[in-house]
ZALO-156403 format. One record per residue (C-alpha): residue in three letters; x, y, z; residue number from 1. Coordinates in Angstrom, 2 decimals, decimal comma. Example, Ala and Ser with C-alpha at 12.3 -4.5 7.8 and 13.67 -1.06 7.14 Angstrom:
2
[r ala; [12,30; -4,50; 7,80]; 1]
[r ser; [13,67; -1,06; 7,14]; 2]
***
This chain:
433
[r met; [12,72; -44,06; -26,34]; 1]
[r lys; [10,37; -44,11; -23,36]; 2]
[r asn; [13,26; -44,25; -20,79]; 3]
[r lys; [14,84; -41,27; -22,60]; 4]
[r gly; [11,81; -39,21; -22,38]; 5]
[r ile; [11,55; -40,12; -18,70]; 6]
[r asn; [15,14; -39,10; -18,05]; 7]
[r leu; [14,96; -35,79; -19,97]; 8]
[r gly; [11,73; -34,99; -17,84]; 9]
[r ile; [13,75; -35,69; -14,71]; 10]
[r leu; [16,56; -33,65; -15,64]; 11]
[r leu; [14,24; -30,76; -16,53]; 12]
[r leu; [12,64; -31,03; -13,16]; 13]
[r ile; [15,93; -30,99; -11,42]; 14]
[r ser; [17,20; -28,14; -13,32]; 15]
[r ser; [13,94; -26,06; -12,59]; 16]
[r asn; [14,59; -26,53; -8,89]; 17]
[r ile; [18,36; -25,99; -8,79]; 18]
[r phe; [17,64; -22,34; -7,69]; 19]
[r phe; [15,99; -23,53; -4,57]; 20]
[r gln; [18,44; -26,29; -3,55]; 21]
[r ala; [20,62; -23,92; -1,39]; 22]
[r gln; [17,52; -22,09; -0,16]; 23]
[r ser; [16,46; -21,63; 3,47]; 24]
[r lys; [13,02; -22,84; 3,94]; 25]
[r lys; [10,23; -20,96; 5,99]; 26]
[r asn; [6,98; -22,28; 6,97]; 27]
[r leu; [4,25; -19,46; 6,74]; 28]
[r thr; [0,53; -19,21; 7,42]; 29]
[r leu; [-1,40; -16,62; 5,82]; 30]
[r ser; [-1,60; -14,21; 8,72]; 31]
[r glu; [1,98; -14,54; 9,46]; 32]
[r ala; [2,78; -13,60; 5,69]; 33]
[r ile; [0,48; -10,69; 5,90]; 34]
[r asp; [2,40; -9,46; 9,11]; 35]
[r leu; [5,61; -9,70; 7,35]; 36]
[r gly; [4,32; -8,13; 4,29]; 37]
[r ile; [2,92; -5,16; 6,24]; 38]
[r lys; [6,17; -4,76; 8,32]; 39]
[r asn; [8,45; -4,78; 5,19]; 40]
[r ser; [6,19; -3,00; 2,77]; 41]
[r lys; [8,17; -0,43; 0,84]; 42]
[r ser; [5,09; 1,63; -0,06]; 43]
[r leu; [3,89; 1,67; 3,72]; 44]
[r lys; [7,39; 3,11; 4,45]; 45]
[r ile; [6,51; 6,05; 2,08]; 46]
[r asp; [3,36; 6,49; 4,19]; 47]
[r glu; [5,47; 6,65; 7,33]; 48]
[r ala; [7,61; 9,52; 5,68]; 49]
[r lys; [4,14; 11,35; 4,71]; 50]
[r ile; [2,91; 11,14; 8,41]; 51]
[r glu; [6,18; 12,52; 9,53]; 52]
[r glu; [5,82; 15,41; 6,92]; 53]
[r ala; [2,44; 15,96; 8,22]; 54]
[r thr; [3,49; 16,02; 11,79]; 55]
[r ala; [6,18; 18,51; 10,84]; 56]
[r asn; [3,58; 20,87; 9,32]; 57]
[r leu; [1,57; 20,53; 12,62]; 58]
[r leu; [4,69; 21,66; 14,41]; 59]
[r glu; [5,15; 24,53; 12,10]; 60]
[r ala; [1,56; 25,64; 12,90]; 61]
[r lys; [1,95; 25,39; 16,58]; 62]
[r asn; [5,25; 27,40; 16,29]; 63]
[r arg; [3,17; 30,47; 14,94]; 64]
[r gln; [1,46; 30,95; 18,23]; 65]
[r leu; [4,90; 31,43; 20,03]; 66]
[r pro; [6,89; 34,60; 20,38]; 67]
[r asp; [9,50; 35,52; 17,89]; 68]
[r leu; [12,75; 36,90; 19,36]; 69]
[r lys; [15,43; 38,17; 17,01]; 70]
[r ile; [18,76; 39,62; 17,74]; 71]
[r ser; [20,90; 41,52; 15,46]; 72]
[r gly; [24,36; 43,09; 15,70]; 73]
[r thr; [26,39; 45,15; 13,29]; 74]
[r tyr; [30,06; 46,39; 13,40]; 75]
[r met; [31,33; 48,60; 10,68]; 76]
[r tyr; [34,84; 49,79; 9,98]; 77]
[r met; [35,58; 52,84; 7,90]; 78]
[r pro; [39,03; 52,82; 6,41]; 79]
[r ile; [38,28; 56,37; 4,71]; 80]
[r lys; [37,59; 59,22; 7,07]; 81]
[r pro; [33,90; 60,24; 6,58]; 82]
[r asn; [32,67; 63,80; 6,46]; 83]
[r val; [30,82; 64,44; 9,83]; 84]
[r asn; [29,06; 67,80; 10,12]; 85]
[r ile; [26,95; 68,05; 13,31]; 86]
[r lys; [24,19; 70,66; 13,25]; 87]
[r leu; [22,32; 70,72; 16,55]; 88]
[r pro; [20,46; 73,72; 18,02]; 89]
[r gly; [23,00; 75,71; 20,24]; 90]
[r met; [25,96; 74,22; 18,66]; 91]
[r gly; [27,94; 75,80; 15,86]; 92]
[r gly; [28,39; 73,96; 12,55]; 93]
[r gly; [31,77; 72,67; 11,90]; 94]
[r ala; [33,84; 69,56; 11,40]; 95]
[r gly; [32,81; 66,86; 13,77]; 96]
[r pro; [35,00; 64,34; 15,55]; 97]
[r glu; [36,89; 61,52; 13,51]; 98]
[r val; [34,85; 58,51; 13,27]; 99]
[r asn; [36,26; 55,29; 12,05]; 100]
[r gln; [33,97; 52,49; 13,37]; 101]
[r val; [30,30; 52,18; 14,46]; 102]
[r met; [28,61; 49,34; 16,53]; 103]
[r phe; [25,14; 48,76; 16,75]; 104]
[r gly; [23,05; 45,98; 18,48]; 105]
[r ser; [19,26; 45,36; 18,89]; 106]
[r ala; [16,80; 42,70; 20,17]; 107]
[r asn; [13,17; 42,49; 19,14]; 108]
[r leu; [10,35; 40,51; 20,69]; 109]
[r ser; [7,02; 40,15; 18,87]; 110]
[r tyr; [4,15; 37,91; 20,51]; 111]
[r pro; [0,90; 37,65; 18,46]; 112]
[r ile; [-2,23; 38,18; 20,42]; 113]
[r phe; [-4,93; 38,37; 17,80]; 114]
[r ala; [-4,67; 37,06; 14,13]; 115]
[r gly; [-8,39; 36,59; 13,27]; 116]
[r gly; [-8,08; 32,89; 14,24]; 117]
[r arg; [-5,52; 32,01; 11,48]; 118]
[r ile; [-3,16; 30,47; 13,89]; 119]
[r lys; [-5,91; 28,55; 15,75]; 120]
[r tyr; [-7,28; 27,40; 12,66]; 121]
[r gly; [-4,13; 26,37; 11,15]; 122]
[r ile; [-3,21; 24,31; 14,21]; 123]
[r glu; [-6,53; 22,45; 13,94]; 124]
[r ser; [-6,33; 21,92; 10,41]; 125]
[r ala; [-2,77; 20,56; 10,63]; 126]
[r lys; [-4,02; 17,96; 13,43]; 127]
[r tyr; [-6,88; 16,83; 10,99]; 128]
[r leu; [-4,28; 16,38; 8,18]; 129]
[r val; [-2,01; 14,37; 10,42]; 130]
[r glu; [-5,05; 12,02; 11,28]; 131]
[r ala; [-5,83; 11,75; 7,50]; 132]
[r ser; [-2,35; 10,79; 6,75]; 133]
[r lys; [-2,51; 7,95; 9,35]; 134]
[r leu; [-5,69; 6,88; 8,03]; 135]
[r ser; [-4,45; 6,53; 4,46]; 136]
[r ser; [-1,50; 4,43; 5,84]; 137]
[r glu; [-3,97; 2,13; 7,51]; 138]
[r asn; [-5,93; 1,95; 4,30]; 139]
[r asp; [-2,75; 1,09; 2,28]; 140]
[r lys; [-1,96; -1,59; 5,07]; 141]
[r ile; [-5,23; -3,31; 4,04]; 142]
[r ser; [-4,37; -3,15; 0,42]; 143]
[r val; [-0,82; -4,51; 1,17]; 144]
[r ala; [-2,54; -7,34; 3,20]; 145]
[r tyr; [-4,86; -8,27; 0,17]; 146]
[r asn; [-1,91; -8,27; -2,21]; 147]
[r val; [-0,05; -10,76; 0,18]; 148]
[r ala; [-3,21; -12,87; 0,21]; 149]
[r gln; [-3,37; -13,03; -3,55]; 150]
[r ala; [0,42; -14,04; -3,78]; 151]
[r tyr; [-0,25; -16,76; -1,15]; 152]
[r asn; [-3,29; -17,90; -2,88]; 153]
[r asn; [-1,15; -18,28; -6,11]; 154]
[r met; [1,37; -20,38; -4,28]; 155]
[r phe; [-1,13; -22,51; -2,77]; 156]
[r lys; [-2,83; -23,32; -6,13]; 157]
[r ala; [0,50; -23,99; -7,80]; 158]
[r ser; [1,50; -26,21; -4,94]; 159]
[r gln; [-1,68; -28,15; -5,13]; 160]
[r ala; [-1,30; -28,48; -8,89]; 161]
[r ile; [2,05; -30,06; -8,44]; 162]
[r lys; [0,63; -32,52; -5,79]; 163]
[r leu; [-2,10; -33,56; -8,16]; 164]
[r leu; [0,10; -33,80; -11,24]; 165]
[r glu; [2,70; -35,82; -9,47]; 166]
[r glu; [0,14; -38,31; -8,40]; 167]
[r ser; [-1,32; -38,33; -11,98]; 168]
[r leu; [2,08; -38,88; -13,41]; 169]
[r ser; [3,00; -41,76; -11,01]; 170]
[r ala; [-0,32; -43,40; -11,86]; 171]
[r ser; [0,28; -42,74; -15,48]; 172]
[r glu; [3,77; -44,44; -15,40]; 173]
[r lys; [2,50; -47,46; -13,76]; 174]
[r arg; [-0,10; -47,80; -16,37]; 175]
[r asp; [2,30; -47,50; -19,20]; 176]
[r gln; [4,24; -50,31; -17,60]; 177]
[r ser; [1,12; -52,39; -17,73]; 178]
[r phe; [0,36; -51,51; -21,26]; 179]
[r ile; [3,92; -52,43; -22,53]; 180]
[r lys; [3,30; -55,98; -20,97]; 181]
[r leu; [-0,16; -56,05; -22,55]; 182]
[r glu; [1,48; -55,06; -25,81]; 183]
[r asp; [4,12; -57,68; -25,57]; 184]
[r asn; [1,32; -60,32; -24,95]; 185]
[r gly; [-0,46; -59,02; -28,06]; 186]
[r val; [-3,57; -57,84; -26,05]; 187]
[r ile; [-3,16; -54,00; -27,04]; 188]
[r ala; [-1,77; -52,39; -30,33]; 189]
[r arg; [1,44; -50,63; -30,17]; 190]
[r asn; [-0,30; -47,36; -31,21]; 191]
[r asp; [-2,51; -47,62; -28,14]; 192]
[r arg; [0,60; -47,94; -25,99]; 193]
[r leu; [2,13; -44,90; -27,70]; 194]
[r lys; [-1,14; -42,92; -26,82]; 195]
[r ala; [-0,80; -43,75; -23,32]; 196]
[r gln; [2,84; -42,78; -23,10]; 197]
[r leu; [2,14; -39,52; -24,99]; 198]
[r gln; [-0,33; -38,67; -22,30]; 199]
[r thr; [2,44; -39,44; -19,63]; 200]
[r ser; [4,79; -37,00; -21,58]; 201]
[r asn; [1,97; -34,38; -21,52]; 202]
[r ile; [1,57; -34,71; -17,92]; 203]
[r glu; [5,47; -34,31; -17,41]; 204]
[r val; [5,18; -31,04; -19,34]; 205]
[r gln; [2,31; -29,82; -17,05]; 206]
[r leu; [4,20; -30,58; -14,13]; 207]
[r leu; [7,38; -28,72; -15,24]; 208]
[r glu; [5,04; -25,70; -15,81]; 209]
[r ala; [3,50; -26,11; -12,56]; 210]
[r his; [6,93; -26,16; -10,85]; 211]
[r asn; [7,97; -23,02; -12,74]; 212]
[r asn; [4,76; -21,39; -11,76]; 213]
[r tyr; [5,47; -22,17; -8,03]; 214]
[r asp; [9,13; -20,82; -8,40]; 215]
[r ile; [7,94; -17,58; -9,66]; 216]
[r ala; [5,19; -17,35; -7,20]; 217]
[r asn; [7,87; -17,91; -4,43]; 218]
[r ile; [10,01; -15,27; -5,84]; 219]
[r asn; [7,18; -12,86; -5,79]; 220]
[r met; [6,25; -13,69; -2,36]; 221]
[r asp; [9,81; -13,24; -1,11]; 222]
[r leu; [9,84; -9,74; -2,57]; 223]
[r leu; [6,42; -8,85; -1,09]; 224]
[r leu; [7,34; -10,02; 2,43]; 225]
[r gly; [10,88; -8,41; 2,38]; 226]
[r leu; [12,66; -11,81; 2,60]; 227]
[r ala; [15,72; -13,00; 0,94]; 228]
[r asp; [14,94; -13,86; -2,75]; 229]
[r asn; [16,33; -17,43; -2,25]; 230]
[r thr; [13,80; -18,23; 0,63]; 231]
[r glu; [11,64; -21,07; -0,11]; 232]
[r ile; [8,18; -20,62; 1,42]; 233]
[r glu; [6,18; -23,66; 2,73]; 234]
[r ile; [2,47; -23,02; 2,29]; 235]
[r asp; [0,07; -23,87; 5,09]; 236]
[r pro; [-1,82; -26,95; 3,84]; 237]
[r asn; [-4,80; -25,84; 5,89]; 238]
[r tyr; [-4,91; -22,54; 4,03]; 239]
[r ile; [-8,47; -23,24; 2,74]; 240]
[r glu; [-10,91; -23,11; 5,45]; 241]
[r asp; [-14,86; -22,56; 5,82]; 242]
[r gln; [-15,47; -18,79; 6,33]; 243]
[r asn; [-17,98; -17,22; 8,68]; 244]
[r leu; [-20,30; -15,65; 6,15]; 245]
[r gln; [-22,62; -12,88; 6,91]; 246]
[r asp; [-25,76; -11,30; 5,28]; 247]
[r asp; [-25,24; -8,55; 2,72]; 248]
[r asn; [-26,29; -5,66; 5,09]; 249]
[r tyr; [-23,69; -6,60; 7,52]; 250]
[r tyr; [-20,81; -6,03; 5,17]; 251]
[r leu; [-22,25; -2,77; 3,87]; 252]
[r thr; [-22,43; -1,51; 7,39]; 253]
[r glu; [-19,08; -2,55; 8,11]; 254]
[r ala; [-17,49; -1,03; 5,08]; 255]
[r phe; [-19,28; 2,43; 5,77]; 256]
[r lys; [-17,94; 2,02; 9,50]; 257]
[r asn; [-14,44; 0,84; 8,95]; 258]
[r arg; [-13,20; 2,04; 5,64]; 259]
[r lys; [-10,05; 4,10; 6,41]; 260]
[r asp; [-10,10; 6,06; 3,01]; 261]
[r lys; [-13,50; 7,19; 3,95]; 262]
[r gln; [-12,41; 8,33; 7,24]; 263]
[r ala; [-9,35; 9,92; 5,79]; 264]
[r leu; [-11,59; 12,00; 3,46]; 265]
[r glu; [-13,65; 13,07; 6,52]; 266]
[r tyr; [-10,66; 14,53; 8,18]; 267]
[r gln; [-9,49; 16,21; 4,92]; 268]
[r gln; [-12,96; 17,93; 4,68]; 269]
[r lys; [-12,68; 19,21; 8,14]; 270]
[r ala; [-9,20; 20,44; 7,51]; 271]
[r ala; [-10,63; 22,15; 4,35]; 272]
[r met; [-13,48; 23,92; 6,33]; 273]
[r leu; [-10,86; 25,18; 8,77]; 274]
[r gly; [-8,88; 26,47; 5,98]; 275]
[r thr; [-11,87; 28,49; 4,59]; 276]
[r lys; [-12,17; 30,06; 8,09]; 277]
[r ala; [-8,40; 30,95; 8,00]; 278]
[r ala; [-8,92; 32,39; 4,57]; 279]
[r lys; [-11,77; 34,54; 5,80]; 280]
[r ala; [-9,44; 35,74; 8,65]; 281]
[r glu; [-7,01; 37,14; 6,06]; 282]
[r asn; [-9,31; 40,33; 5,86]; 283]
[r leu; [-8,82; 41,06; 9,52]; 284]
[r pro; [-5,78; 42,95; 11,22]; 285]
[r thr; [-3,15; 41,15; 13,43]; 286]
[r ile; [-2,18; 42,43; 16,77]; 287]
[r ala; [0,98; 41,69; 18,50]; 288]
[r leu; [2,79; 42,71; 21,72]; 289]
[r thr; [6,21; 44,19; 20,83]; 290]
[r gly; [9,22; 44,85; 22,83]; 291]
[r gly; [12,81; 45,64; 21,95]; 292]
[r tyr; [16,30; 46,68; 23,25]; 293]
[r val; [18,82; 48,96; 21,38]; 294]
[r ala; [22,29; 49,59; 21,97]; 295]
[r ala; [24,83; 51,73; 20,06]; 296]
[r asp; [28,24; 53,02; 20,03]; 297]
[r ile; [29,95; 55,69; 17,84]; 298]
[r pro; [33,23; 56,44; 19,43]; 299]
[r glu; [33,49; 60,10; 20,35]; 300]
[r val; [30,08; 60,85; 19,03]; 301]
[r leu; [27,30; 58,71; 20,57]; 302]
[r thr; [26,76; 55,90; 23,00]; 303]
[r val; [23,31; 54,49; 23,59]; 304]
[r thr; [22,46; 51,77; 26,24]; 305]
[r asn; [19,41; 50,52; 28,08]; 306]
[r ala; [17,17; 51,85; 25,39]; 307]
[r val; [14,25; 49,29; 26,21]; 308]
[r asn; [10,91; 49,63; 24,49]; 309]
[r phe; [7,63; 47,98; 24,59]; 310]
[r gly; [4,23; 48,32; 23,01]; 311]
[r val; [1,53; 47,10; 20,71]; 312]
[r gly; [1,60; 46,55; 17,02]; 313]
[r val; [-1,06; 46,48; 14,65]; 314]
[r gln; [-0,69; 45,26; 10,90]; 315]
[r tyr; [-3,54; 45,68; 8,42]; 316]
[r asn; [-3,26; 45,30; 4,46]; 317]
[r leu; [-5,37; 48,01; 3,26]; 318]
[r ala; [-5,26; 46,33; -0,29]; 319]
[r asn; [-7,81; 43,73; 1,03]; 320]
[r ile; [-10,36; 46,67; 0,71]; 321]
[r trp; [-10,23; 46,40; -3,11]; 322]
[r lys; [-8,55; 42,97; -3,69]; 323]
[r lys; [-10,71; 39,77; -3,73]; 324]
[r asn; [-9,76; 37,19; -1,27]; 325]
[r ser; [-8,37; 34,44; -3,71]; 326]
[r ser; [-7,28; 32,24; -0,84]; 327]
[r leu; [-10,97; 31,93; 0,15]; 328]
[r gly; [-12,08; 31,13; -3,27]; 329]
[r lys; [-9,41; 28,32; -3,40]; 330]
[r ser; [-10,46; 26,94; -0,08]; 331]
[r leu; [-14,12; 26,83; -0,99]; 332]
[r ala; [-13,43; 25,21; -4,34]; 333]
[r val; [-11,41; 22,52; -2,24]; 334]
[r glu; [-14,37; 22,08; 0,07]; 335]
[r lys; [-16,59; 21,35; -3,06]; 336]
[r gln; [-13,97; 18,92; -4,59]; 337]
[r leu; [-13,87; 16,85; -1,24]; 338]
[r glu; [-17,76; 16,86; -0,76]; 339]
[r ala; [-17,98; 15,54; -4,52]; 340]
[r ser; [-15,24; 13,04; -3,82]; 341]
[r ser; [-16,93; 11,96; -0,45]; 342]
[r glu; [-20,38; 11,45; -2,48]; 343]
[r leu; [-18,38; 9,45; -5,08]; 344]
[r leu; [-16,51; 7,49; -2,76]; 345]
[r asn; [-19,87; 6,23; -1,11]; 346]
[r asp; [-21,06; 5,20; -4,38]; 347]
[r his; [-17,85; 3,14; -4,94]; 348]
[r ile; [-17,98; 1,47; -1,52]; 349]
[r thr; [-21,52; 0,40; -2,08]; 350]
[r leu; [-20,76; -0,85; -5,63]; 351]
[r asp; [-17,53; -2,83; -4,45]; 352]
[r val; [-19,28; -4,43; -1,56]; 353]
[r lys; [-22,12; -5,53; -3,50]; 354]
[r lys; [-19,93; -6,72; -6,29]; 355]
[r asp; [-17,48; -8,74; -4,00]; 356]
[r ile; [-20,51; -10,14; -2,27]; 357]
[r gln; [-21,67; -11,47; -5,72]; 358]
[r asn; [-18,15; -12,83; -6,48]; 359]
[r glu; [-18,09; -14,56; -3,09]; 360]
[r lys; [-21,42; -16,31; -3,79]; 361]
[r leu; [-20,36; -17,30; -7,39]; 362]
[r ala; [-17,02; -18,77; -5,95]; 363]
[r tyr; [-19,05; -20,90; -3,37]; 364]
[r arg; [-21,36; -21,98; -6,20]; 365]
[r lys; [-18,59; -22,97; -8,33]; 366]
[r ile; [-17,18; -25,23; -5,40]; 367]
[r asp; [-20,52; -27,13; -5,53]; 368]
[r val; [-20,31; -27,54; -9,17]; 369]
[r tyr; [-16,81; -28,66; -9,34]; 370]
[r gln; [-17,40; -31,00; -6,40]; 371]
[r arg; [-20,24; -32,73; -8,60]; 372]
[r ala; [-17,81; -32,68; -11,43]; 373]
[r val; [-15,15; -34,50; -9,64]; 374]
[r glu; [-17,66; -37,12; -8,60]; 375]
[r gln; [-18,95; -37,45; -12,15]; 376]
[r ala; [-15,46; -37,54; -13,42]; 377]
[r asn; [-14,50; -40,33; -11,03]; 378]
[r glu; [-17,45; -42,43; -11,91]; 379]
[r asn; [-17,01; -41,78; -15,62]; 380]
[r phe; [-13,27; -43,07; -15,29]; 381]
[r arg; [-14,32; -46,09; -13,32]; 382]
[r ile; [-16,89; -47,02; -15,80]; 383]
[r thr; [-14,76; -46,41; -18,89]; 384]
[r lys; [-11,82; -48,38; -17,15]; 385]
[r asn; [-14,14; -51,41; -16,79]; 386]
[r lys; [-15,19; -51,08; -20,37]; 387]
[r phe; [-11,80; -50,91; -21,54]; 388]
[r asp; [-10,63; -53,89; -19,43]; 389]
[r asn; [-13,49; -55,78; -21,08]; 390]
[r gly; [-12,73; -54,45; -24,69]; 391]
[r leu; [-15,74; -52,17; -24,86]; 392]
[r ala; [-13,94; -48,81; -24,82]; 393]
[r thr; [-11,01; -47,58; -26,65]; 394]
[r met; [-7,82; -46,32; -25,34]; 395]
[r thr; [-8,72; -42,90; -26,39]; 396]
[r glu; [-11,85; -42,93; -24,41]; 397]
[r leu; [-9,87; -44,32; -21,28]; 398]
[r leu; [-7,12; -41,48; -21,53]; 399]
[r asp; [-9,73; -38,73; -22,14]; 400]
[r ala; [-11,70; -40,07; -18,91]; 401]
[r asp; [-8,42; -39,97; -17,01]; 402]
[r thr; [-7,64; -36,33; -18,28]; 403]
[r ala; [-11,24; -35,22; -17,32]; 404]
[r lys; [-10,55; -36,61; -13,96]; 405]
[r leu; [-7,45; -34,74; -13,34]; 406]
[r ala; [-8,77; -31,55; -14,66]; 407]
[r ala; [-11,87; -31,80; -12,36]; 408]
[r gln; [-9,61; -32,19; -9,36]; 409]
[r val; [-7,59; -29,22; -10,17]; 410]
[r asn; [-10,66; -26,97; -10,76]; 411]
[r leu; [-12,04; -28,16; -7,47]; 412]
[r ile; [-8,92; -27,42; -5,44]; 413]
[r asn; [-8,58; -23,93; -7,48]; 414]
[r ser; [-12,24; -23,11; -6,74]; 415]
[r lys; [-11,86; -23,55; -2,98]; 416]
[r ala; [-8,72; -21,47; -2,99]; 417]
[r asp; [-10,42; -18,84; -5,18]; 418]
[r ala; [-13,37; -18,79; -2,65]; 419]
[r thr; [-10,99; -17,97; 0,22]; 420]
[r leu; [-9,49; -15,44; -1,66]; 421]
[r ala; [-12,82; -13,86; -2,59]; 422]
[r his; [-13,77; -13,60; 1,12]; 423]
[r lys; [-10,45; -11,94; 1,72]; 424]
[r lys; [-11,39; -9,44; -0,93]; 425]
[r leu; [-14,75; -8,71; 0,62]; 426]
[r leu; [-13,04; -8,21; 3,98]; 427]
[r gln; [-10,58; -5,67; 2,36]; 428]
[r thr; [-13,61; -3,82; 0,69]; 429]
[r thr; [-15,13; -3,60; 4,23]; 430]
[r gly; [-11,83; -2,15; 5,70]; 431]
[r asn; [-10,75; -5,33; 7,39]; 432]
[r tyr; [-8,10; -7,92; 6,87]; 433]
***
């Protein structure tokens, strides 16, 4: 019965790893994984397109300060003879010449010399929005880096769980073999031996679940890093390392200095202020230098060439006198929204930093607690094992002590991984990765 259970467990382990048999393996440190994640992030590609859009808007704003040159030409053929009656002083009325075609061409040049600052403000505003787009992209990079760190952390915990469970399963199987001999010699009851084998089966199930968790985490990591979804990632065993912890004020200062979303919002506010100036300029006239050339030809009637002209054009919308400037109202409202958003973001930054500091401190306190728990569990198992060997403890007590030891070891390694991730989260909140 036991051999069938072991064989079934082996088959399940093999089947759960069939997917990875044909895989290529890739060793990755956390920093390498983050670099890959940023390089292949689909969300960052969207950000790149947004930067290109903002850059195009800047080019459009710059184009407004350049002259406009428009050329037009017209040719008309008239299949039906038109009625032409020329009435000019000194000429008698009467039928005019026969006209069946008309050609007309013109070129017009306009160069803006004054627009109330709208062109200038539009260019400066567009520049600020380009910078805001770039900073938003940088902020998203930090988020991508933390998402990769989370996935990497999950893979590390799953791999360490597999390692501990494999060691525990090996020890449990050896113990089962010893208990079979003890049962055969009448030292222990069959029920005790079955309890031990049941625990071995439970460990097998836990190991299967750990392998499954690792495989799922591996697939998730492949997708995050833009790798082929059959790539098996080897986690750096030195992922857990001591962090260089700083005092609370250091992290707050770093956050307000480095947060890219805060900097992006500041550029948006500058752009909005310029938008308000441009809206005010709508009440001012526009002045432009103008020039043109006209040529026309009506056979047997009129020919015009070298009709060159230049001058100054002024345009002013008189409706501005009685219409309220809605663009100005919208721009002022945007300024108020951004100012309130900035204040709210400052509160969020302070809260997030202090919360992450507390979470990091809690994570490192848990390490100390779980470290003591491992020492206590090991000592408890040693004492219980000695008692069992001398007939002073039951099989249930021995197995419970072994389970507690395994749980303490898993909790310790998980707490160390979580502390590393908590530090990464704090770095993300301060605008670093």
